[in-house]
Every structure is written in C-alpha cells, then in structure tokens.
C-alpha positions as CSV (number, residue, x, y, z in Angstrom):
1,M,61.3,-30.3,-47.2
2,K,61.8,-30.6,-43.5
3,M,65.0,-28.6,-43.7
4,T,63.4,-25.9,-45.7
5,G,60.6,-25.6,-43.2
6,T,63.0,-25.5,-40.3
7,L,65.1,-22.7,-42.0
8,L,61.9,-20.8,-42.6
9,R,60.8,-21.0,-39.0
10,I,64.3,-20.0,-37.8
11,G,64.3,-17.0,-40.2
12,L,60.9,-15.9,-39.0
13,A,61.9,-16.3,-35.4
14,V,65.1,-14.2,-35.9
15,S,63.1,-11.5,-37.8
16,A,60.5,-11.3,-34.9
17,T,63.3,-11.2,-32.3
18,L,65.1,-8.4,-34.2
19,V,61.9,-6.3,-34.5
20,S,61.2,-6.8,-30.8
21,T,64.7,-5.8,-29.8
22,Q,64.5,-2.7,-32.0
23,V,61.4,-1.6,-30.4
24,A,62.9,-2.1,-27.0
25,L,65.9,0.1,-28.1
26,A,64.0,2.9,-29.8
27,Q,66.3,5.2,-31.7
28,D,66.2,8.8,-32.8
29,I,65.7,9.2,-36.6
30,A,64.6,11.6,-39.2
31,V,62.7,10.9,-42.4
32,R,62.8,13.2,-45.4
33,G,60.3,13.1,-48.2
34,D,59.9,14.9,-51.6
35,T,56.2,14.9,-50.5
36,V,55.2,14.4,-46.9
37,H,51.5,13.7,-46.3
38,T,50.9,14.7,-42.7
39,M,47.1,14.1,-42.7
40,A,47.0,17.2,-40.4
41,G,47.1,19.8,-43.1
42,A,48.3,20.2,-46.6
43,P,51.1,18.0,-47.9
44,I,54.6,19.4,-47.4
45,S,57.0,19.6,-50.3
46,D,60.5,18.6,-49.4
47,G,59.5,17.9,-45.8
48,I,61.2,16.2,-42.9
49,V,59.9,14.4,-39.8
50,V,62.1,14.1,-36.7
51,V,61.5,11.3,-34.2
52,E,63.1,11.2,-30.8
53,D,62.5,8.6,-28.1
54,G,59.7,7.2,-30.3
55,V,57.8,10.5,-30.6
56,I,57.6,13.1,-33.3
57,T,59.4,16.2,-32.1
58,A,59.5,18.3,-35.3
59,I,57.9,18.3,-38.7
60,G,57.9,20.8,-41.6
61,P,59.8,21.9,-44.7
62,A,63.4,20.7,-44.6
63,A,64.7,24.2,-45.0
64,S,63.1,25.2,-41.6
65,I,63.8,22.1,-39.5
66,T,67.1,21.6,-37.7
67,V,67.9,17.9,-37.4
68,P,69.8,17.2,-34.2
69,A,73.4,16.2,-34.8
70,G,74.1,12.5,-35.2
71,I,70.5,11.5,-36.1
72,E,70.2,9.2,-39.1
73,I,68.2,10.7,-42.0
74,L,66.2,8.4,-44.3
75,S,64.6,9.6,-47.5
76,A,61.8,8.6,-49.9
77,P,59.8,10.2,-52.6
78,V,56.6,10.0,-50.6
79,V,56.2,9.8,-46.8
80,T,52.9,9.2,-45.0
81,P,51.8,8.2,-41.5
82,G,52.0,4.5,-40.7
83,L,48.9,2.9,-42.1
84,I,46.0,1.8,-39.9
85,D,43.9,-1.3,-40.6
86,A,40.5,-0.4,-39.0
87,H,39.3,-4.0,-38.6
88,S,41.3,-7.1,-39.0
89,T,41.7,-10.6,-37.6
90,V,45.4,-10.8,-38.2
91,G,47.2,-12.3,-35.2
92,L,44.1,-14.5,-34.4
93,A,43.6,-15.9,-37.8
94,G,47.0,-17.3,-38.7
95,Y,48.6,-17.6,-42.1
96,L,48.8,-21.5,-41.9
97,N,45.0,-21.7,-42.0
98,Q,45.1,-24.8,-39.8
99,P,43.0,-25.4,-36.7
100,H,45.9,-24.7,-34.3
101,D,46.3,-21.1,-35.5
102,Q,42.7,-20.2,-36.1
103,D,41.5,-18.5,-32.8
104,Q,39.3,-15.8,-34.3
105,L,35.9,-17.6,-33.8
106,E,34.6,-19.7,-30.9
107,R,31.4,-21.5,-31.9
108,S,30.3,-23.0,-28.6
109,A,27.7,-20.3,-27.9
110,P,26.1,-17.4,-29.9
111,V,26.9,-14.7,-27.3
112,Q,30.4,-14.5,-25.8
113,P,31.5,-10.9,-25.4
114,E,33.9,-12.0,-22.6
115,L,36.3,-13.6,-25.0
116,R,39.4,-11.4,-25.0
117,A,41.4,-10.8,-28.1
118,I,44.5,-10.2,-26.0
119,D,44.4,-13.8,-24.9
120,A,44.5,-15.1,-28.5
121,Y,46.7,-12.7,-30.4
122,N,50.0,-14.1,-31.7
123,P,52.3,-11.2,-32.6
124,N,54.8,-13.6,-34.2
125,D,52.4,-14.8,-36.9
126,R,53.8,-14.3,-40.3
127,L,50.8,-12.2,-41.4
128,V,51.7,-9.6,-38.8
129,Q,55.1,-9.2,-40.4
130,W,53.6,-9.2,-43.9
131,V,51.2,-6.4,-43.3
132,R,53.9,-4.5,-41.5
133,E,56.2,-4.7,-44.5
134,L,53.3,-3.2,-46.5
135,G,53.1,-0.1,-44.3
136,V,50.5,-1.2,-41.7
137,T,51.8,-0.1,-38.3
138,T,48.6,-0.2,-36.3
139,L,45.9,-3.0,-36.3
140,H,42.4,-3.0,-34.9
141,T,42.1,-6.8,-34.6
142,G,40.2,-9.4,-32.7
143,H,37.4,-11.9,-33.0
144,S,35.8,-12.3,-36.4
145,P,32.2,-12.2,-37.8
146,G,30.4,-15.6,-37.7
147,A,28.7,-15.5,-34.3
148,L,26.1,-13.1,-32.9
149,V,28.7,-11.8,-30.4
150,S,32.0,-13.3,-31.1
151,G,34.2,-11.5,-28.6
152,Q,36.4,-8.4,-28.0
153,T,38.7,-6.5,-30.3
154,M,41.9,-4.6,-29.4
155,V,44.4,-2.2,-31.0
156,V,48.0,-3.2,-31.4
157,K,51.2,-2.1,-33.1
158,T,52.6,-4.6,-35.7
159,V,55.7,-5.2,-33.6
160,G,56.7,-6.9,-30.4
161,R,57.6,-10.5,-29.4
162,T,54.6,-10.7,-27.0
163,V,51.1,-9.2,-27.0
164,D,52.1,-7.0,-24.1
165,D,54.8,-5.5,-26.3
166,A,52.3,-4.8,-29.0
167,V,49.1,-3.7,-27.3
168,V,47.9,-0.1,-27.5
169,K,44.3,-0.6,-26.4
170,P,43.5,-3.9,-24.8
171,I,39.7,-3.6,-25.3
172,A,38.6,-1.5,-28.3
173,M,35.1,-2.8,-29.2
174,I,32.8,-5.7,-28.8
175,A,32.4,-7.6,-32.1
176,S,28.8,-8.5,-33.0
177,N,27.2,-9.7,-36.2
178,L,23.7,-9.5,-37.7
179,G,22.8,-11.3,-40.9
180,T,23.3,-14.5,-42.8
181,S,26.8,-15.4,-41.6
182,A,25.8,-15.4,-38.0
183,L,22.7,-17.6,-38.4
184,A,22.8,-21.1,-37.0
185,S,21.6,-24.1,-38.8
186,G,19.0,-26.7,-37.9
187,T,17.5,-26.3,-34.4
188,E,20.4,-24.2,-33.1
189,T,19.9,-20.6,-32.2
190,P,19.8,-17.9,-33.6
191,G,18.0,-19.3,-36.7
192,T,16.4,-16.0,-37.9
193,R,17.2,-12.4,-37.9
194,S,14.5,-11.6,-35.4
195,K,16.1,-14.1,-33.0
196,Q,19.5,-12.5,-33.5
197,V,18.2,-9.1,-32.5
198,A,16.2,-10.6,-29.6
199,L,19.3,-12.4,-28.2
200,L,21.4,-9.2,-28.5
201,R,18.7,-7.2,-26.8
202,T,18.5,-9.9,-24.0
203,A,22.2,-9.6,-23.4
204,L,21.9,-5.9,-22.9
205,I,18.8,-6.1,-20.7
206,N,20.4,-8.8,-18.6
207,A,23.3,-6.5,-18.0
208,Q,20.9,-3.7,-17.0
209,N,19.1,-6.1,-14.6
210,A,22.3,-7.3,-13.0
211,R,23.2,-3.8,-12.1
212,T,19.7,-3.1,-10.7
213,V,20.0,-6.1,-8.4
214,G,23.3,-4.8,-7.2
215,D,21.8,-1.4,-6.5
216,D,19.0,-3.0,-4.5
217,K,21.6,-4.8,-2.4
218,G,23.5,-1.5,-1.8
219,E,26.6,-2.7,-3.6
220,D,28.8,0.0,-4.9
221,D,31.5,-2.1,-6.6
222,S,30.4,-2.4,-10.3
223,S,32.1,-5.8,-10.6
224,A,30.1,-7.1,-7.7
225,K,26.9,-6.1,-9.4
226,A,27.5,-8.2,-12.4
227,S,26.4,-11.9,-12.2
228,S,28.7,-13.0,-15.0
229,L,31.5,-11.9,-17.3
230,T,29.0,-11.4,-20.0
231,N,27.1,-8.9,-17.8
232,Q,30.3,-7.1,-16.9
233,I,31.3,-6.5,-20.5
234,M,27.8,-5.6,-21.7
235,Q,27.6,-3.1,-18.8
236,D,30.6,-1.4,-20.3
237,V,28.8,-1.2,-23.6
238,L,25.7,0.3,-21.8
239,D,28.0,2.8,-20.0
240,R,29.5,3.8,-23.4
241,K,33.0,2.7,-22.2
242,V,33.3,0.3,-25.1
243,P,31.5,0.6,-28.5
244,L,29.4,-2.2,-30.0
245,M,30.8,-3.0,-33.4
246,V,28.0,-4.7,-35.5
247,T,29.0,-6.4,-38.7
248,A,25.9,-5.7,-40.8
249,W,26.0,-6.0,-44.6
250,K,22.4,-5.5,-45.7
251,E,20.2,-2.5,-45.3
252,Q,17.7,-4.3,-43.0
253,D,20.5,-5.4,-40.6
254,I,22.1,-1.9,-40.5
255,L,18.7,-0.5,-39.6
256,S,18.2,-3.1,-36.9
257,A,21.6,-2.1,-35.3
258,L,20.6,1.5,-35.4
259,R,17.4,0.7,-33.6
260,L,19.4,-1.0,-30.8
261,K,21.6,2.1,-30.5
262,Q,18.5,4.3,-30.1
263,E,16.9,1.9,-27.6
264,F,19.9,1.5,-25.3
265,G,21.8,4.7,-26.0
266,I,25.0,2.8,-26.7
267,D,28.0,3.8,-28.9
268,L,27.7,1.9,-32.2
269,V,30.1,1.3,-35.1
270,I,28.7,-0.4,-38.3
271,D,31.2,-2.8,-39.8
272,G,31.1,-4.3,-43.4
273,A,28.1,-2.2,-44.6
274,A,27.8,-3.4,-48.2
275,E,24.5,-1.6,-48.5
276,A,25.5,1.5,-46.5
277,Y,24.8,3.7,-49.5
278,L,21.1,3.0,-49.1
279,V,21.0,4.3,-45.5
280,T,23.4,7.3,-45.5
281,D,20.8,9.7,-44.0
282,A,20.1,7.3,-41.1
283,L,23.8,6.7,-40.4
284,R,24.5,10.5,-40.5
285,S,21.5,11.3,-38.3
286,A,22.6,8.6,-35.7
287,G,26.2,9.8,-35.8
288,V,27.4,6.3,-36.5
289,P,30.7,5.7,-38.2
290,V,31.4,2.9,-40.7
291,I,34.3,0.5,-41.0
292,L,33.7,-0.3,-44.7
293,H,34.3,-3.6,-46.3
294,P,37.3,-4.1,-48.6
295,P,36.0,-3.0,-52.0
296,R,37.3,-6.2,-53.6
297,A,35.6,-8.5,-51.2
298,R,33.7,-11.3,-53.0
299,Q,30.2,-9.9,-53.8
300,L,28.2,-13.0,-52.8
301,G,25.4,-13.5,-50.3
302,D,25.0,-10.5,-48.0
303,L,27.6,-8.7,-50.1
304,G,25.7,-9.2,-53.3
305,N,25.0,-5.5,-53.6
306,A,28.4,-4.2,-52.6
307,S,29.9,-1.4,-54.7
308,F,33.3,0.1,-55.4
309,T,31.8,3.6,-55.0
310,T,30.4,3.2,-51.5
311,A,33.3,5.0,-49.9
312,A,32.8,8.1,-52.1
313,T,29.0,8.0,-51.4
314,L,29.7,7.9,-47.6
315,R,32.2,10.8,-47.9
316,D,29.7,12.9,-49.9
317,A,27.0,12.2,-47.3
318,G,29.2,13.2,-44.4
319,V,29.3,9.7,-42.8
320,P,32.7,9.0,-41.2
321,F,34.3,5.8,-42.5
322,A,37.6,3.9,-42.7
323,F,38.8,0.9,-44.6
324,Q,39.6,-2.6,-43.2
325,S,41.2,-5.8,-44.4
326,G,38.4,-7.8,-42.8
327,Y,38.3,-11.5,-42.3
328,E,39.0,-13.9,-45.1
329,S,38.2,-17.6,-44.7
330,Y,40.9,-18.6,-47.3
331,V,44.6,-18.0,-47.4
332,P,46.4,-15.7,-46.9
333,K,43.6,-14.9,-44.4
334,T,43.7,-11.2,-44.8
335,R,43.6,-8.4,-47.4
336,V,45.8,-5.3,-47.4
337,V,44.1,-2.0,-46.6
338,L,46.6,-0.1,-48.9
339,W,45.4,-2.0,-51.9
340,E,41.7,-1.9,-51.0
341,A,41.8,1.9,-50.5
342,A,43.5,2.2,-53.9
343,V,40.4,0.7,-55.5
344,A,38.2,3.3,-53.8
345,A,40.6,6.1,-54.8
346,A,40.1,5.1,-58.4
347,N,36.3,4.9,-58.0
348,G,35.4,8.4,-56.9
349,L,37.1,8.8,-53.5
350,G,40.4,10.3,-54.7
351,M,43.9,10.0,-53.3
352,E,43.7,12.3,-50.3
353,D,40.4,10.9,-48.9
354,A,41.6,7.4,-49.6
355,L,44.8,8.0,-47.6
356,K,42.7,9.5,-44.8
357,S,40.6,6.4,-44.6
358,I,43.7,4.3,-43.7
359,T,45.3,6.8,-41.5
360,I,43.7,9.6,-39.5
361,D,40.0,8.7,-40.1
362,A,40.8,5.1,-39.1
363,A,42.5,6.3,-36.0
364,R,39.5,8.4,-35.0
365,I,37.0,5.5,-35.4
366,I,39.1,3.0,-33.4
367,G,39.8,5.6,-30.7
368,V,43.6,6.1,-31.0
369,A,43.8,9.4,-32.9
370,D,45.7,11.0,-30.0
371,K,48.6,8.6,-30.6
372,V,48.6,7.7,-34.3
373,G,47.1,8.5,-37.7
374,S,48.9,11.7,-38.6
375,L,52.4,13.1,-38.5
376,E,52.2,15.7,-35.7
377,V,54.5,16.7,-32.9
378,G,53.7,14.6,-29.8
379,K,52.3,11.6,-31.7
380,H,54.0,8.3,-32.2
381,G,56.8,8.2,-34.8
382,D,55.0,5.7,-37.1
383,I,55.9,6.4,-40.7
384,A,55.5,4.6,-44.1
385,M,57.7,5.4,-47.1
386,F,56.9,4.9,-50.7
387,D,58.8,5.2,-54.0
388,G,55.8,7.1,-55.6
389,D,52.0,7.4,-55.3
390,P,51.0,4.9,-52.6
391,F,48.0,3.8,-54.6
392,E,49.8,3.1,-57.8
393,I,50.1,-0.7,-58.0
394,T,53.6,-0.6,-59.6
395,N,55.0,1.5,-56.7
396,K,56.3,-0.1,-53.5
397,V,56.6,0.5,-49.8
398,T,60.3,1.2,-49.3
399,G,60.5,1.5,-45.6
400,V,58.5,1.4,-42.4
401,V,59.2,3.1,-39.0
402,I,57.3,2.3,-35.8
403,E,58.0,4.6,-32.8
404,G,61.3,5.7,-34.3
405,V,62.5,2.2,-35.1
406,V,63.1,1.0,-38.7
407,V,61.1,-2.2,-38.8
408,S,61.3,-2.8,-42.6
409,D,63.7,-1.5,-45.1
410,Q,63.2,-3.8,-48.1
411,P,60.9,-2.6,-50.9
412,R,57.6,-4.5,-50.9
C-alpha cells in the first residue's frame, strides 16, 4: 500500500510539473471542430480556432481561415470555450478530505473578510487536475459558506505549479453567508438571522467610520484611514471595487441581502439561491446576478425548496446567472459544472443557454469576460473539445487547451 501511494504521489507530481512547464512554454496551435460554439455568435460549422502565443488570433469557417505553416491542428466533433466554474472551493478544499488539506473555512470568528484565498490555494491538489480534465479551464474559487463572512475569493486558471502561475484575479469577491449554515450554536454569535444581518451591517458601518476618522485627520492615504484589515477590505466593498457575494438560499435571506445592497450602494452577487424563483422581480430590479446552486445539490435544510427548473425561470425573467460546483462537505469535495448544467439543459434551459451559463455568462459575473468565456480574437486560447453534445452523459471531453497549451488529451 505504501508503494502504491508513493507511486500515485510521484505520478501526480510529474503531471503537475508537465502542465506547469507546458504553460511556461506556450505553443501555437489550431483546433478544428465539426461544430464550434464560440459563445459570441452562432455556432460555426466546420470551424477552426487559431491560437498564437496563448491568444486567439483567428476564428471562422475552416475554408476561410489560413493556418500558419507548421502549426499543429487538433480536431474534435464539438469545440467550445474552456468551461468556467462560477463558484468553487477547489484548491482550498482538498480531495483527501483531511484536516491538513481543508483550508476553505476558518471558524475562529464570524467576520473575517481579510482572509485571502491566494494564501490558501493549492494548485497541485488532485481536484484541480480532475476538473481540468473535464473541461474546466477557469475557476472562481476561495473561502466557503459556513461563516458570516468567510474570506475572499479569486479567479485562477486550472494550471500552474504555484498560485502565482495560476492566478488571473487575486481578489474577486468577498464571500458572505446568510441563513442556517452560518448560524452559531449555543451562546456563540450570530445565533439568529437578525444578528447575522446586524453584524454584516456593523462591519460595513465600521469601515465607513474608519474612513471618516481618517478624513477628519486630513489623511489622504486610504490605507492609513483604515484601522484594521477588516475595514480596508470592507471599504473596497463600499467603493464597489470588490462585490459582496452572499450565499443565501431562502427567499427571506435573499431579500435581506438586497436590502443591504440598497442601504450601502454596494455591488452584490447572490450565491446559492435555492428560492430565487420566488424573487425574480426583486433580483431583476436590483440588477443583481445569481451564481446558482448545482441542480443536483441535496435538497435538505435551506435547499429544501430547490428546483431543477430555477435556471430556466431566471433566464425567462431576465436575471443573469451562472452555474457553480459549490462546496461539498463530502468527497470528492466538488461537483462538476458540466454535469450540473446538463441537468438544467434537460429541465427547460436548453443546450445553448446551459453552455452560456458555464462559459460567457459565468465570465461576465466573475469579472473576466475580457479574457475568457468565448472564442474571440484577442481572448485567451482556452478551449474544450468533445466527441459529441457536451451535455450528453455518454459523451466525453477529448481534449483541453489553456492559453494554447494542450493540458489534457485523454478522453474523460
């Protein structure tokens, strides 16, 4: 058993090193597909995507695209942009599910927005490789639900030996949580929903007050005006530099988050949203996007009223949304957005909108649509290849390219 474990660790280490090396030595490549879903227009029949120096330089029907001499051409029945997981804890919640690789939640205090995802992310965790092989090229990952304010999130590519190799956006959102899963037990706080909202409001008001004190002293440096890391980060939320992502499953918790947005004028993203179909008008009026729960998440507790058709309802109501793998307390610690979007596709959403929810729509919500999410000239050369309809369970991911580098070529 020890030898088997050793060989497995050696294999994973070699795999991680190879991927890191490939990214460092980005190559020129072309990918041809019987159908190419660009997510920037209609699908292209017999299309081709050319990537040079990690960036898309040409895309269109193969008959009209000249591929530079010497460039390797890959092919697949179906080609899409690299998939995007709009909210995950992969890289912080490790696949071993042991205390030493579970860095997604710090329980020592209810409000800790200063905790940085970049300080806890492990790009060499096996789950990063697993989701990459299943077409996920970009992750919005970080601290999990379970505390009132659990920490920061960030955006990474699913490659690289170190977090610095992988990072795209070091601070994407501040992860907060309203509802049962963030309630404390006994005499600890917060013990009620009203206390949750009061503590969150207090953190925002304290940040406002810290700035006011600095103004009174004539201090111009914003960092000098903040009396704590908490205040500094919450000031960025108040300044709309960083959105507040609130995991809120039930109608009452979603509405509480919307009231905070109105009160403080902050940018808000609703995460989870099991009962979002009850408040579509409020979400649309507030201009708040939703990172929707995995459809197959266990429908217990605050998810008791979850529905497979919520995505279609949000689409019909004009509420922007994207799918996530979310946080799972049991192994393998994550779901796969491709499979979750497939459930929604079969329950009223349809193939095209389901694919948008894990590509361009996800990129827009997490703030990286200028780089990824669609196959367009000037964007990163991130591509997923399939042997058929991506949402047909019997079909497989046949290859994955990140910034022009083939990072997976085995059918999964």
